[in-house]
Backbone as CSV, one residue per row, in Angstrom:
resi,resn,N_x,N_y,N_z,CA_x,CA_y,CA_z,C_x,C_y,C_z
1,UNK,80.328,92.256,67.955,81.747,92.061,68.490,82.227,90.782,68.015
2,UNK,83.610,90.790,67.597,84.166,89.671,67.039,84.985,88.795,68.202
3,UNK,85.209,87.647,67.819,86.090,86.699,68.782,87.250,87.350,69.185
4,UNK,88.001,88.110,68.427,89.397,88.802,68.936,88.850,89.967,69.920
5,UNK,87.751,90.675,69.767,87.391,91.722,70.646,87.055,91.098,72.081
6,UNK,86.285,89.936,72.112,85.975,89.373,73.186,87.232,88.756,73.966
7,UNK,88.244,88.352,73.258,89.519,87.947,73.768,90.279,89.126,74.557
8,UNK,90.161,90.264,74.076,90.820,91.367,74.517,89.963,92.177,75.735
9,UNK,88.787,91.891,75.789,87.950,92.465,77.016,88.375,91.910,78.224
10,UNK,88.902,92.764,79.207,89.337,92.427,80.377,88.208,92.122,81.472
11,UNK,86.936,92.484,81.271,85.878,92.346,82.024,84.838,91.264,81.404
12,UNK,84.361,90.433,82.201,83.245,89.370,81.613,82.029,90.172,81.661
13,UNK,81.429,90.399,80.612,80.166,91.191,80.524,79.000,90.482,81.531
14,UNK,78.906,89.218,81.712,77.914,88.392,82.438,77.939,88.931,83.752
15,UNK,79.170,88.743,84.433,79.456,88.777,85.779,80.111,90.108,86.396
16,UNK,80.576,90.851,85.451,81.280,92.183,85.814,82.447,91.930,86.604
17,UNK,83.268,90.661,86.537,84.463,90.415,87.335,85.659,90.553,86.308
18,UNK,86.635,91.116,86.910,88.020,91.219,86.136,88.681,89.787,86.231
19,UNK,89.655,89.579,85.144,90.240,88.387,85.238,91.464,88.590,86.332
20,UNK,91.813,87.555,87.163,92.776,87.615,88.214,94.156,88.050,87.549
21,UNK,94.916,88.876,88.453,96.031,89.428,88.090,97.019,89.347,89.177
22,UNK,98.243,88.988,88.983,99.223,88.889,89.864,99.464,90.211,90.696
23,UNK,99.470,90.089,92.246,99.606,91.340,93.043,101.013,92.229,92.736
24,UNK,100.737,93.406,92.982,101.788,94.305,92.641,103.143,93.689,93.499
25,UNK,103.000,93.217,94.558,104.338,92.759,95.300,104.790,91.496,94.748
26,UNK,104.232,90.666,93.848,104.805,89.648,93.179,105.075,89.652,91.746
27,UNK,105.212,90.875,91.089,105.489,90.975,89.766,106.920,91.140,89.498
28,UNK,107.360,90.820,88.169,108.494,91.209,87.844,108.681,92.697,87.477
29,UNK,109.473,93.480,88.105,109.525,94.891,87.669,109.957,95.336,86.260
30,UNK,110.361,94.519,85.590,110.577,94.680,84.312,109.628,94.267,83.110
31,UNK,108.549,93.628,83.584,107.436,93.244,82.937,106.473,94.420,82.911
32,UNK,106.381,95.251,82.060,105.539,96.404,82.032,104.128,96.094,81.882
33,UNK,103.592,95.135,81.149,102.162,94.848,80.992,101.753,94.199,82.328
34,UNK,102.469,93.315,82.964,102.154,92.909,84.205,102.060,93.949,85.329
35,UNK,102.992,94.789,85.184,102.911,95.981,86.072,101.700,96.925,85.923
36,UNK,101.476,97.174,84.808,100.152,98.065,84.554,98.863,97.436,84.889
37,UNK,98.753,96.081,84.594,97.615,95.291,84.897,97.384,95.253,86.408
38,UNK,98.607,94.855,87.367,98.568,94.806,88.591,98.219,96.323,89.177
39,UNK,98.734,97.265,88.502,98.519,98.712,89.060,96.974,99.016,89.027
40,UNK,96.536,98.764,87.857,94.936,98.949,87.482,93.989,98.046,88.488
41,UNK,94.718,96.793,88.748,93.612,96.042,89.672,93.728,96.704,91.168
42,UNK,95.010,97.113,91.494,95.060,97.818,92.662,94.034,98.824,92.792
43,UNK,94.244,99.901,91.863,93.378,101.052,91.778,91.774,100.652,91.805
44,UNK,91.436,99.554,91.116,90.040,99.261,91.033,89.745,98.620,92.557
45,UNK,90.417,97.885,93.137,90.193,97.511,94.455,90.041,98.786,95.547
46,UNK,90.950,99.567,95.475,90.910,100.744,96.354,89.650,101.510,96.130
47,UNK,89.228,101.706,94.821,88.152,102.472,94.550,86.748,101.796,95.091
48,UNK,86.705,100.520,94.866,85.560,99.813,95.383,85.512,100.003,96.953
49,UNK,86.537,99.822,97.651,86.626,100.004,99.160,86.219,101.522,99.340
50,UNK,86.670,102.432,98.800,86.222,103.808,99.042,84.779,104.015,98.843
51,UNK,84.345,103.557,97.742,82.906,103.756,97.560,81.917,102.907,98.336
52,UNK,82.416,101.731,98.894,81.728,101.030,99.755,81.571,101.881,101.071
53,UNK,82.721,102.572,101.637,82.726,103.257,102.630,81.628,104.422,102.490
54,UNK,81.638,105.120,101.290,80.716,106.164,101.057,79.327,105.698,101.196
55,UNK,79.085,104.589,100.718,77.597,104.168,100.698,77.141,103.799,102.295
56,UNK,78.068,103.134,103.036,77.821,102.930,104.434,77.502,104.276,105.232
57,UNK,78.430,105.275,104.691,78.206,106.528,105.402,76.781,107.175,104.991
58,UNK,76.479,107.145,103.557,75.084,107.635,103.329,73.957,106.945,103.903
59,UNK,74.149,105.516,104.109,73.047,104.904,104.818,73.031,105.180,106.155
60,UNK,73.857,105.436,106.748,73.960,105.948,108.167,73.382,107.304,108.417
61,UNK,73.735,108.125,107.462,73.122,109.627,107.613,71.489,109.492,107.231
62,UNK,71.289,108.656,106.424,69.660,108.401,106.082,69.083,107.760,107.297
63,UNK,69.593,106.975,107.946,68.993,106.173,108.997,68.982,107.116,110.272
64,UNK,70.033,107.935,110.399,70.102,108.925,111.464,68.926,109.724,111.477
65,UNK,68.713,110.431,110.174,67.578,111.288,109.871,66.394,110.788,110.060
66,UNK,66.202,109.611,109.503,65.006,108.920,109.654,64.470,108.598,110.825
67,UNK,65.411,107.933,111.856,64.942,107.518,113.197,65.047,108.620,114.254
68,UNK,65.709,109.574,114.017,65.682,110.773,115.050,66.338,110.374,116.268
69,UNK,65.595,110.407,117.481,66.019,110.178,118.728,66.336,108.717,118.985
70,UNK,65.733,107.735,118.132,65.977,106.244,118.356,67.292,105.816,117.476
71,UNK,67.907,106.927,116.868,68.920,106.391,115.839,69.949,105.753,116.687
72,UNK,70.395,105.961,117.933,71.587,105.180,118.448,71.232,103.595,118.676
73,UNK,69.886,103.436,118.869,69.443,101.928,118.974,69.398,101.298,117.524
74,UNK,68.642,102.008,116.685,68.231,101.566,115.342,69.351,101.499,114.208
75,UNK,70.290,102.291,114.450,71.331,102.557,113.438,72.633,101.931,113.996
76,UNK,72.796,101.268,114.814,73.864,100.826,115.649,74.984,100.100,114.628
77,UNK,74.161,99.152,113.925,74.886,98.337,113.085,75.622,99.022,111.971
78,UNK,74.977,100.200,111.433,75.587,100.884,110.553,76.860,101.797,111.000
79,UNK,76.692,102.237,112.151,77.753,102.807,112.952,78.943,102.116,113.117
80,UNK,78.718,100.696,113.509,79.728,99.730,113.625,80.516,99.414,112.346
81,UNK,79.684,99.267,111.276,80.268,98.987,109.947,81.016,100.175,109.394
82,UNK,80.443,101.481,109.810,81.508,102.513,109.101,82.801,102.865,109.984
83,UNK,82.489,102.735,111.371,83.672,102.731,112.133,84.675,101.615,111.809
84,UNK,84.343,100.524,111.479,85.251,99.500,111.125,86.026,99.817,109.876
85,UNK,85.356,100.447,108.990,86.043,100.928,107.714,86.966,102.001,108.057
86,UNK,86.728,102.895,109.040,87.500,103.905,109.361,88.730,103.408,110.166
87,UNK,88.554,102.381,110.907,89.654,101.732,111.690,90.593,101.205,110.794
88,UNK,90.345,100.700,109.592,91.347,99.958,108.848,92.315,100.927,108.382
89,UNK,92.168,102.124,108.314,93.198,103.199,108.009,92.992,103.741,106.643
90,UNK,93.897,104.328,106.196,93.825,105.055,104.896,94.162,103.957,103.666
91,UNK,94.132,104.316,102.630,94.351,103.242,101.380,95.773,103.679,100.968
92,UNK,96.505,102.678,100.561,97.705,102.662,100.085,97.771,103.013,98.363
93,UNK,98.529,103.953,98.035,98.657,103.995,96.521,99.307,102.872,96.101
94,UNK,99.241,102.742,94.811,100.062,101.652,94.031,101.569,102.033,94.228
95,UNK,101.989,103.341,94.238,103.392,103.776,94.252,104.012,103.347,95.776
96,UNK,103.074,103.414,96.728,103.690,103.043,98.021,103.735,101.590,98.122
97,UNK,102.889,100.772,97.505,103.161,99.353,97.566,104.263,98.849,96.818
98,UNK,104.460,99.502,95.696,105.752,99.355,94.910,107.038,99.640,95.590
99,UNK,107.083,100.827,96.214,108.194,101.309,96.910,108.481,100.303,98.268
100,UNK,107.404,99.702,98.983,107.668,98.822,100.016,108.081,97.591,99.579
101,UNK,107.724,97.069,98.418,108.124,95.835,97.772,109.583,95.961,97.479
102,UNK,110.036,97.158,96.890,111.474,97.239,96.553,112.266,97.333,97.834
103,UNK,111.891,98.065,98.722,112.582,98.101,99.973,112.843,96.687,100.829
104,UNK,111.745,95.929,100.563,111.649,94.520,101.141,112.853,93.707,100.423
105,UNK,112.825,93.860,99.005,113.692,93.146,98.244,115.262,93.478,98.475
106,UNK,115.465,94.890,98.713,116.747,95.234,98.951,117.194,94.811,100.278
107,UNK,116.249,94.892,101.340,116.683,94.109,102.636,117.049,92.735,102.585
108,UNK,116.319,92.048,101.684,116.420,90.505,101.601,117.870,90.293,100.963
109,UNK,118.212,91.162,100.023,119.391,91.043,99.253,120.605,91.338,100.193
110,UNK,120.511,92.510,100.976,121.619,92.668,101.979,121.649,91.765,103.248
111,UNK,120.451,90.998,103.301,120.516,90.018,104.565,121.257,88.789,104.075
112,UNK,121.143,88.511,102.648,121.977,87.222,102.183,123.331,87.404,102.135
113,UNK,123.615,88.742,102.034,125.233,89.068,101.780,125.972,88.842,103.164
């Protein structure tokens, strides 16, 4: 790997962390590179949230199967964690985030007039 390849790599191979990117709500809509980077970051964050929920669900199923009649006592912490994830609600797509930002900007412009 050359030095230029290392500069272009978005992920740090040591820590597997991505470089921080400006949020979708705070980018200039005409800056295409910033838009795509923010969109990709949003999609990664949503994917991590979804997979964390799936992992908790799988652990809960395993615990329930393993504990049998004692599952309500011994798997309560997993039930709480899973229900907390479900209470947070659905995941917003990047398009929904962008549309909300555009509506808020239009409302701010009309309020200033």
